[in-house]
C-alpha positions as CSV (number, residue, x, y, z in Angstrom):
1,X,6.9,-11.4,-14.7
2,X,8.2,-8.2,-13.4
3,X,10.0,-5.7,-15.7
4,X,11.8,-2.7,-14.1
5,X,13.4,0.3,-15.6
6,X,15.1,3.3,-14.0
7,X,13.3,6.8,-13.9
8,X,15.7,9.8,-14.3
9,X,16.8,10.6,-10.8
10,X,14.6,12.9,-9.6
11,X,15.8,16.0,-7.4
12,X,16.4,15.4,-3.9
13,X,16.1,17.7,-0.4
14,X,18.7,19.8,0.1
15,X,21.9,17.8,2.3
16,X,21.2,14.4,1.0
17,X,23.8,12.4,-0.6
18,X,23.1,11.8,-3.9
19,X,24.8,8.3,-4.2
20,X,24.1,5.8,-6.7
21,X,20.7,4.6,-5.8
22,X,18.5,2.8,-7.1
23,X,0.0,-4.0,-2.4
24,X,-28.5,-9.8,-10.3
25,X,-28.4,-13.4,-10.8
26,X,-27.7,-16.6,-10.0
27,X,-24.9,-17.5,-7.2
28,X,-22.2,-20.0,-8.5
29,X,-19.6,-22.0,-6.3
30,X,-16.6,-19.8,-4.7
31,X,-13.6,-19.3,-7.1
32,X,-10.7,-20.7,-5.9
33,X,-8.1,-18.1,-7.0
34,X,-7.8,-14.4,-6.7
35,X,-9.5,-13.4,-10.3
36,X,-11.2,-10.5,-9.6
37,X,-12.9,-10.6,-13.3
38,X,-14.3,-13.7,-12.0
39,X,-18.4,-14.1,-11.2
40,X,-19.4,-13.7,-7.3
41,X,-20.3,-16.3,-5.0
42,X,-21.9,-14.1,-3.1
43,X,-25.5,-13.6,-3.0
44,X,-26.7,-10.6,-6.2
45,X,-28.7,-8.2,-5.2
46,X,-29.6,-4.9,-6.7
47,X,-28.7,-2.1,-4.1
48,X,-30.0,1.1,-2.4
49,X,-29.0,3.9,-4.6
50,X,-27.1,5.1,-2.4
51,X,-23.2,4.4,-2.6
52,X,-21.9,3.6,0.8
53,X,-18.1,3.0,1.8
54,X,-16.6,2.1,5.0
55,X,-13.3,2.3,5.9
56,X,-11.1,0.2,8.3
57,X,-7.8,1.9,8.0
58,X,-5.4,2.3,10.9
59,X,-6.2,4.6,13.8
60,X,-4.1,2.5,16.4
61,X,-2.1,0.1,16.3
62,X,1.8,-0.8,14.6
63,X,0.4,1.6,11.4
64,X,-1.3,4.3,12.7
65,X,0.5,6.7,11.4
66,X,-0.9,5.5,8.2
67,X,-4.1,6.1,8.8
68,X,-3.9,9.7,8.6
69,X,-2.4,10.0,5.1
70,X,-4.8,7.1,3.8
71,X,-7.5,8.5,5.4
72,X,-7.3,12.1,4.2
73,X,-7.1,10.4,0.5
74,X,-10.6,9.0,1.3
75,X,-11.8,11.7,2.7
76,X,-10.8,14.0,-0.2
77,X,-12.4,11.7,-3.0
78,X,-15.7,11.6,-1.2
79,X,-15.7,15.1,-1.0
80,X,-15.0,15.8,-4.7
81,X,-17.5,13.1,-5.6
82,X,-20.1,14.6,-3.7
83,X,-19.1,18.1,-5.2
84,X,-19.3,16.6,-8.3
85,X,-23.1,15.4,-7.7
86,X,-22.3,12.4,-5.9
87,X,-22.9,8.6,-7.4
88,X,-26.0,7.7,-9.0
89,X,-27.4,11.5,-8.3
90,X,-27.1,11.0,-4.9
91,X,-24.1,11.9,-2.2
92,X,-22.1,9.4,-1.1
93,X,-22.0,8.0,2.7
94,X,-18.8,7.5,4.5
95,X,-18.5,5.4,7.8
96,X,-14.6,5.6,9.2
97,X,-13.6,2.4,11.3
98,X,-10.2,1.4,13.1
99,X,-8.5,-1.5,11.4
100,X,-5.9,-1.5,14.7
101,X,-3.5,-4.5,14.2
102,X,-2.8,-8.1,14.5
103,X,-2.6,-7.9,18.1
104,X,-6.2,-7.2,18.5
105,X,-9.9,-7.9,17.1
106,X,-10.6,-4.3,16.2
107,X,-10.7,-4.9,12.6
108,X,-13.2,-7.9,12.6
109,X,-15.2,-6.3,15.2
110,X,-15.1,-3.0,12.5
111,X,-16.0,-4.8,9.7
112,X,-19.5,-5.7,11.9
113,X,-20.6,-2.7,12.4
114,X,-19.8,-2.0,8.9
115,X,-21.6,-4.1,7.4
116,X,-24.7,-3.7,9.6
117,X,-24.8,-0.3,8.3
118,X,-25.2,-1.9,4.6
119,X,-21.7,-0.5,3.3
120,X,-21.5,-1.3,-0.4
121,X,-17.5,-1.5,-0.3
122,X,-14.8,-1.2,2.5
123,X,-11.5,0.4,1.9
124,X,-8.3,-1.2,3.6
125,X,-7.0,-2.4,5.7
126,X,-3.7,-1.3,5.9
127,X,-1.9,-4.0,7.2
128,X,-1.5,-7.6,4.6
129,X,-2.3,-9.6,7.6
130,X,-5.1,-7.6,9.1
131,X,-7.0,-8.2,5.7
132,X,-6.2,-11.8,5.4
133,X,-8.5,-12.1,8.4
134,X,-11.8,-9.9,7.6
135,X,-11.4,-10.9,3.7
136,X,-13.5,-13.4,4.1
137,X,-16.1,-11.8,6.3
138,X,-16.1,-9.1,3.7
139,X,-16.2,-10.2,0.3
140,X,-18.5,-13.3,1.5
141,X,-21.5,-10.7,2.2
142,X,-20.7,-9.5,-1.6
143,X,-19.1,-6.4,-0.2
144,X,-15.9,-4.9,-2.3
145,X,-12.7,-5.0,-0.3
146,X,-10.6,-2.6,-1.6
147,X,-7.1,-2.0,0.2
148,X,-4.5,1.0,-0.6
149,X,-1.7,-0.4,0.9
150,X,-1.8,-3.8,0.9
151,X,1.4,-5.1,-0.8
152,X,2.1,-9.2,0.7
153,X,1.6,-11.4,-3.1
154,X,-0.9,-13.6,-1.4
155,X,-3.4,-11.5,-2.2
156,X,-2.7,-12.5,-5.5
157,X,-4.2,-15.9,-5.8
158,X,-6.2,-15.6,-2.5
159,X,-10.2,-16.3,-2.6
160,X,-11.9,-13.5,-2.8
161,X,-14.9,-14.4,-4.3
162,X,-13.6,-11.7,-7.5
163,X,-14.3,-8.6,-4.8
164,X,-11.0,-8.3,-3.6
165,X,-8.8,-5.3,-5.1
166,X,-5.7,-2.9,-4.5
167,X,-3.7,0.2,-5.5
168,X,-0.8,-0.9,-4.3
169,X,1.4,-3.3,-6.0
170,X,2.4,-6.6,-4.8
171,X,5.6,-7.2,-2.4
172,X,7.5,-8.7,-5.4
173,X,8.1,-5.4,-7.2
174,X,9.0,-3.5,-4.1
175,X,11.2,-6.5,-3.3
176,X,12.8,-6.4,-6.9
177,X,13.4,-2.1,-6.6
178,X,15.3,-3.1,-2.8
179,X,17.5,-5.9,-3.9
180,X,18.1,-4.2,-6.9
181,X,19.0,-1.1,-4.6
182,X,21.2,-2.9,-2.0
183,X,23.1,-4.5,-4.7
184,X,23.6,-1.2,-6.6
185,X,24.8,0.3,-3.1
186,X,28.0,-2.2,-3.1
187,X,26.8,-4.2,-0.5
188,X,27.9,-7.4,-1.6
189,X,27.4,-9.2,1.6
190,X,23.8,-8.4,3.1
191,X,21.4,-9.2,6.3
192,X,18.1,-9.3,6.4
193,X,15.7,-8.9,10.0
194,X,12.0,-9.3,8.9
195,X,9.1,-9.7,10.7
196,X,7.6,-12.7,10.7
197,X,4.3,-12.8,8.9
198,X,2.8,-12.6,5.5
199,X,4.3,-9.1,4.7
200,X,7.7,-9.4,6.6
201,X,8.9,-12.9,5.1
202,X,7.0,-12.4,1.4
203,X,9.3,-8.9,0.9
204,X,12.8,-10.6,2.7
205,X,11.9,-13.3,0.3
206,X,12.3,-11.6,-3.4
207,X,14.9,-9.1,-1.7
208,X,16.9,-11.9,-0.9
209,X,16.5,-13.6,-4.5
210,X,17.1,-10.2,-6.4
211,X,20.4,-9.6,-4.0
212,X,21.5,-13.2,-4.9
213,X,21.2,-12.7,-8.4
214,X,22.8,-9.6,-8.7
215,X,25.8,-11.1,-7.3
216,X,25.6,-10.2,-3.3
217,X,25.5,-12.8,-0.7
218,X,22.4,-12.8,2.1
219,X,24.7,-13.8,5.2
220,X,21.7,-13.8,7.6
221,X,18.5,-13.2,7.8
222,X,16.1,-13.4,11.2
223,X,12.7,-13.4,10.5
224,X,11.7,-12.1,14.4
225,X,8.3,-11.9,16.2
226,X,7.2,-8.1,15.9
227,X,5.5,-8.9,19.5
228,X,8.9,-9.5,21.0
229,X,10.3,-7.3,24.4
230,X,13.9,-7.9,23.4
231,X,15.9,-7.9,19.8
232,X,19.2,-8.5,21.3
233,X,19.7,-11.8,20.2
234,X,18.3,-11.3,16.7
235,X,20.6,-8.5,16.4
236,X,23.7,-10.4,17.5
237,X,22.9,-12.8,14.7
238,X,23.3,-9.8,12.5
239,X,26.5,-8.8,14.0
240,X,28.5,-12.0,14.2
241,X,27.7,-12.7,9.8
242,X,29.5,-9.5,9.3
243,X,27.5,-7.7,6.6
244,X,27.6,-4.5,4.6
245,X,24.2,-3.9,3.9
246,X,21.6,-4.1,6.7
247,X,17.8,-4.5,5.5
248,X,14.9,-3.9,7.9
249,X,11.2,-5.2,7.4
250,X,8.9,-4.3,9.9
251,X,6.6,-2.4,11.2
252,X,6.6,0.6,14.3
253,X,8.6,-2.1,16.1
254,X,11.6,-1.2,14.1
255,X,12.1,1.4,16.3
256,X,13.2,-1.1,18.9
257,X,15.4,-2.9,16.0
258,X,17.1,0.6,15.4
259,X,17.8,1.1,19.2
260,X,19.4,-2.7,19.8
261,X,21.6,-2.0,16.6
262,X,23.2,1.1,17.9
263,X,23.7,-0.7,21.1
264,X,25.6,-3.1,19.5
265,X,27.3,-0.9,17.8
266,X,25.9,-1.4,13.7
267,X,25.2,2.4,13.2
268,X,24.4,4.0,10.0
269,X,28.2,5.6,9.5
270,X,29.4,1.5,9.3
271,X,26.9,-0.1,7.9
272,X,24.6,0.8,5.4
273,X,20.6,0.7,6.0
274,X,17.4,-0.1,3.8
275,X,13.7,0.4,5.0
276,X,10.9,-0.3,3.6
277,X,6.4,1.3,3.4
278,X,6.4,-0.5,6.7
279,X,8.6,1.8,8.9
280,X,9.5,4.8,6.7
281,X,7.9,6.9,9.0
282,X,8.7,10.3,9.5
283,X,7.5,9.8,13.4
284,X,8.6,6.7,14.6
285,X,12.1,8.1,14.8
286,X,11.5,11.7,15.5
287,X,13.0,11.9,19.1
288,X,15.8,9.6,18.9
289,X,19.6,11.1,19.0
290,X,20.3,13.5,15.3
291,X,21.9,11.1,13.0
292,X,20.5,8.0,14.2
293,X,19.1,7.5,10.8
294,X,20.9,9.6,8.5
295,X,21.6,7.9,4.8
296,X,19.5,5.5,5.8
297,X,17.4,4.6,2.7
298,X,13.9,3.2,2.3
299,X,11.4,2.2,-0.9
300,X,7.7,3.2,-1.0
301,X,5.2,2.4,-3.4
302,X,3.6,4.8,-5.1
303,X,4.8,7.5,-7.6
304,X,5.3,11.2,-6.2
305,X,2.3,12.7,-5.1
306,X,1.6,16.5,-7.2
307,X,2.0,19.3,-4.7
308,X,-1.3,20.3,-5.9
309,X,-2.6,17.2,-4.8
310,X,-0.7,17.3,-1.2
311,X,-2.5,21.2,-0.9
312,X,-5.7,19.2,-1.3
313,X,-5.0,16.8,1.2
314,X,-3.9,19.1,3.7
315,X,-7.4,21.4,3.3
316,X,-8.9,17.9,4.8
317,X,-6.3,17.7,7.1
318,X,-3.8,20.0,7.9
319,X,-1.6,17.9,10.4
320,X,-0.4,15.8,7.6
321,X,3.2,14.6,8.2
322,X,3.3,12.3,5.1
323,X,1.1,11.5,2.2
324,X,1.9,7.5,2.4
325,X,-0.6,6.1,0.4
326,X,-3.0,9.1,0.2
327,X,-3.1,8.9,-3.5
328,X,-3.8,5.4,-4.1
329,X,-6.3,5.8,-0.7
330,X,-7.8,8.4,-3.2
331,X,-7.8,6.6,-6.0
332,X,-9.5,3.3,-4.0
333,X,-12.9,5.6,-3.9
334,X,-12.5,7.2,-7.0
335,X,-12.2,3.9,-8.9
336,X,-15.2,2.3,-6.5
337,X,-17.7,5.3,-7.3
338,X,-16.8,5.5,-11.0
339,X,-17.4,1.8,-11.1
340,X,-20.8,2.4,-9.4
341,X,-21.5,5.0,-12.0
342,X,-20.9,2.6,-14.8
343,X,-22.7,-0.4,-13.7
344,X,-25.5,1.8,-12.7
345,X,-25.8,0.4,-9.3
346,X,-24.5,0.8,-6.1
347,X,-24.7,-2.9,-5.2
348,X,-20.6,-4.3,-4.0
349,X,-21.2,-6.8,-6.5
350,X,-22.1,-4.9,-9.3
351,X,-19.2,-2.5,-8.3
352,X,-17.1,-5.2,-8.3
353,X,-17.9,-6.3,-11.6
354,X,-16.9,-3.0,-13.2
355,X,-13.7,-2.3,-11.5
356,X,-11.6,-3.5,-14.0
357,X,-13.4,-2.2,-16.9
358,X,-13.2,1.4,-15.3
359,X,-9.4,1.1,-15.0
360,X,-8.1,0.4,-18.5
361,X,-9.0,0.1,-22.4
362,X,-11.1,3.2,-22.7
363,X,-11.2,7.0,-22.9
364,X,-8.3,8.4,-20.5
365,X,-9.5,10.5,-17.9
366,X,-8.5,12.0,-14.3
367,X,-10.7,12.7,-12.2
368,X,-13.9,11.4,-11.0
369,X,-15.9,14.6,-12.3
370,X,-14.9,14.3,-15.8
371,X,-15.1,10.4,-15.8
372,X,-18.4,10.2,-14.7
373,X,-19.4,12.3,-17.2
374,X,-17.9,10.0,-20.2
375,X,-19.6,7.4,-18.2
376,X,-23.2,9.5,-18.9
377,X,-22.4,10.0,-22.6
378,X,-22.0,6.7,-22.9
379,X,-18.6,5.8,-23.3
380,X,-15.8,3.4,-21.8
381,X,-13.6,4.9,-20.0
382,X,-9.9,4.4,-18.3
383,X,-9.3,5.8,-14.7
384,X,-5.5,7.4,-14.7
385,X,-5.2,8.2,-10.9
386,X,-2.8,10.2,-8.2
387,X,-1.0,7.5,-7.5
388,X,-0.2,6.4,-11.5
389,X,-2.5,4.3,-14.3
390,X,-3.6,1.5,-12.0
391,X,-4.7,-0.8,-15.0
392,X,-6.4,-3.4,-12.9
393,X,-5.2,-7.1,-14.2
394,X,-7.9,-9.8,-14.2
395,X,-7.1,-10.7,-10.0
396,X,-7.5,-6.7,-9.2
397,X,-3.6,-5.8,-9.3
398,X,-2.9,-2.8,-10.7
399,X,-0.7,-3.8,-13.8
400,X,2.1,-1.2,-13.3
401,X,3.8,0.5,-11.0
402,X,5.9,3.0,-9.8
403,X,8.2,2.9,-6.3
404,X,10.2,5.4,-4.5
405,X,13.5,5.5,-3.0
406,X,13.5,7.9,-0.1
407,X,16.7,8.8,2.4
408,X,16.6,9.8,6.1
409,X,18.1,13.7,6.6
410,X,20.4,13.7,10.1
411,X,17.0,14.9,11.9
412,X,15.9,11.2,11.6
413,X,13.4,12.1,9.0
414,X,13.2,11.8,4.9
415,X,11.0,14.7,3.0
416,X,7.8,12.5,2.1
417,X,7.1,15.1,-1.0
418,X,10.2,14.1,-2.8
419,X,12.1,11.1,-3.3
420,X,15.9,10.1,-4.9
421,X,14.8,8.5,-7.9
422,X,11.4,6.6,-9.2
423,X,11.1,3.2,-10.4
424,X,8.6,1.6,-12.7
425,X,7.6,-1.9,-13.1
426,X,5.2,-3.7,-15.3
427,X,3.5,-6.8,-13.3
428,X,1.8,-9.7,-15.0
429,X,0.2,-13.0,-14.3
């Protein structure tokens, strides 16, 4: 069940129209569900005393624009953790690798390298489909997989040996917020163009359900091959349905879809477009004619990153142009470190067994140093992060989450530091 409440509107960037708007012991048999609290089937072993974190995040591929903020979030967390004395009295070690995308085998090769380096936890991937392709290899090795950006609903029930976690909420929340946004903007006829994978179809399903429950009609839906060279036939189907609102769900191939929409006359001055976290980019559309994306709205999971946090991120990467999933990545690294402290063991299975515990139910703390001090004093903690309170449920999903609504300006960019508004949701089950 999801409960969504409208937050107060947040100030927008200058010039934006303020229209109504609304991812040691004996072994057991493998666990069939995604229960994070369940015992692991991986061989239990004591860690070597040094917490080692690997990242499998996009340096290349269709989500490469998400790599810099995610990597910066992990880098900042590790820097602060080590400045506070490290984990179990030793500095955290980190190795970075590329996830690529589903068109390559880069992620699998990266995981092999990280497992050879005896990592205890892996942060990544960003893409849900990429994570699905490597989850068995990671969790089967007794290593925690922690994604800052996976939103596919499939991970709620996926077999993970109790070792998969995420700080991004499942798509059922973002899809409901987006569907509600589309309807509240007055679109009674809606068309959806979605990439054909677990991310795209899952979001499209939820948007459809929410929009139709709100009184709108989904007049056309096209699930396309993101590797297609041409999208003219797909867009022609959308045009023939004569929608008022057009929902675009995809990754960087959305730029080609946008060019075809413009070519066929489905421009933003005549139709309302909507995007999602996978294609809300400040680089992908920057070279298009001015005004191409003006007024386009989109949703991104996560609360507003405080200005002070953004400045700290810029301290580790001065070239950042957006902050999408940076907070979720930062919180992932901190939670892994705190779970190791709570377990007094850096082994992946030990960390996985403590992640739910350190995320809720104890004394609240908001940074590694203060949380670690509480743990050393024998207290239970409740880590509330930059991305939100987290509060893992028993399948490793955050039980509460926030979705931000953003809007593009005439320069085909959106203000990544400010949203039109934020919507909060509680997720159970």
